[in-house]
N, C-alpha and C positions, 0 to 999 in steps of 0.2 A: 437197657430195658427201662421202660417208664412204668408208672403205677397202673395205667390202663392195661398194658401188656402183662403185668404181674397178675392182675385180677383175671384177665382172659385165660392165662395159663393155669390159674387155680380152678377154673370151672371144670366140673366133671364129678365122677364118683370116686371116692378115695377110701382106702383102709388105713386107719391111724392106729398105731401102737404107742401107748403112752406109759411112761414110768414117772411117777411123781413121789416126792418125799415131803411129808408133813414135818417140818423142822421142829416145831414146838413139841409134838408128840413123839418125835423120832420114829415115825412109821413110814413105810413105803408101800405103794400099791401100783398095780398095773391095770391097764384098761385097753380094750379093743373096741374101736369105734368105726362104724361106717358113716362116712360123710357124703352128702350130696351138696355140691356147691353150684349154684345157678347164677350166671352173670346177669346183673341188672343194668340196663343201659341208663345213661343219665337222664333220658326222657321218660323213664318209668315213673308213674305217678307216686309210688312209695318213696322214691329217691327225693323228689321235690317236696313231698309232705314232711319227711324227716328233716330236711334242710330247714324248711320254714319253722317247724316246731322247735328246732335247736337254735334259731336265730341266725342261720347261715344262708348265704346267697345261693339259691339253687343253680344259678348260672355258672357257679364255680365248681359244681359237682362234676366229678370225673366218671365215676362208676360205682357200682355196688355189687354185693354178693348176698344171695339168700342162702343160708346154710341150714340144712336139717341134719340131724344125727340120731344114731341109735347106738348106745354104748352098753358094754358089759364090763363091770369092774370085778377084779379077781375076788374080792371079799363079799360081793353082793350078786347073787345069781339073777336078780331081777333086772331086766333090760330097762335102761333109762333113755328116754327120747326127748327131743326138743328142737327148737329152731331159733335162729337169730338172723338179723340183717345188719350188714356192714355197709356204710356209705363213706367214700372219701371225697373231701372237698378241698381242692388244692389252693395254695396261696397263689395269687395272681402272677407274681414274678418268680415263683419257685414251684413248678408243678410236681416235683417229687417230694414235697412235704406239705403238710396242712392239717386239717381236722379230720378226725375219724368219728363217725356217728355209729354207735352200736345200739341196736334195739333187741331186747330179749324179754319175753314175758310181759310185753307192753311197756316196759321201762326203757327209756333211752338215756344214754350217757354220751358225752362228747369228750373225746380224747384227742390225741394227735398221732400222726404217722410221719415217717420219713423213709425214703427208699434211697439207700446209699449207692455210691459208685460201685461198691462190691455186690450190688443187687440183693442186699439183705434188707427186708422190710421190717421196720421196728414200729410196733404199736404200743402206745403208752396211754393208760387211763389213770387219772388221779382224782381222788376225792379227799376230803379232810381225814377220812378214816382208812383209805386204801391207796396203794400204789401197785399197779399191775403193768408188767412189761413183757411183750412177746416179741421174739425175733424169728422171722421165717425166711427160708431161702430154698432154692431149687438146686439139688445136686445134679439133676438131669430133668428133662421135661416131665417125666413120670415119677419122680422121687423127690419129695420135699421133706425138709426137717424144720423143727420148731422147738424153741426153748421158751419157757415161761417162768417168771418169778412173781410172787405176790407178797407184798409187804403190808402189814397192818400197823397201826400206831405203836404196837408193842414190839415190833421187829419183824424179820423175815418169817413168813409162815409156810410158804410152799415154793418148791422148785420142781420143774417138770421138763422132760425131754420127750419129743414125739418124732417118730418117723412115719411118713405118709406115702403110700404107694397108690398111684392112680389105677383104678380098676376099669375105667371107661370114661370117655368124654361125653359131654352133653350133646345129644343129637340136635342137629340143626333142622329147621323145617324142610321137609322133602320138597323137591321141585316137582311141579305137576308134570304129568306125562304130556308130551307134545300131541296136539290134536292131529287128526288126519290131514287137515289142510296145511299145518305146519310141516308135517313129514313129507308132503309132496313138493314142497318148495325147493 
């Protein structure tokens, strides 16, 4: 599997069940999230725009995902919603690794990605104050798992595990019905 195939397989509607542990507070919480992941082709204007804003070559962009979500956390009955965009920009000589652009709430960050021979996608984002690592893999085409860790300058802060079940795939544009002339040929 290559990174493009991984993103294509991720497109669709998913139900995510997450358990996370706040290590410093020694608290756990669970959440249920509906995710809609829409594949963005490398020719999509937002892909090129994010590459240019991040100082990366749009010609090296592989693909992107627009992700929208609606979550309910066990300790907060209020639904939380949001969206983000992910764009992968490959290394010219190593297409299964490169840069990851993440945009959320108008803020963009650049991290890195690698897709191993074991078909596990690793996403890493680092700033001087934060280190975040996610590992994602498919147990089957409609069942995905994800682990996350977040480390701040004071030490590990969060560890999470998610299972994600596909509820449906993104519909492709319908083909137009054949005209009467096409039917008689």
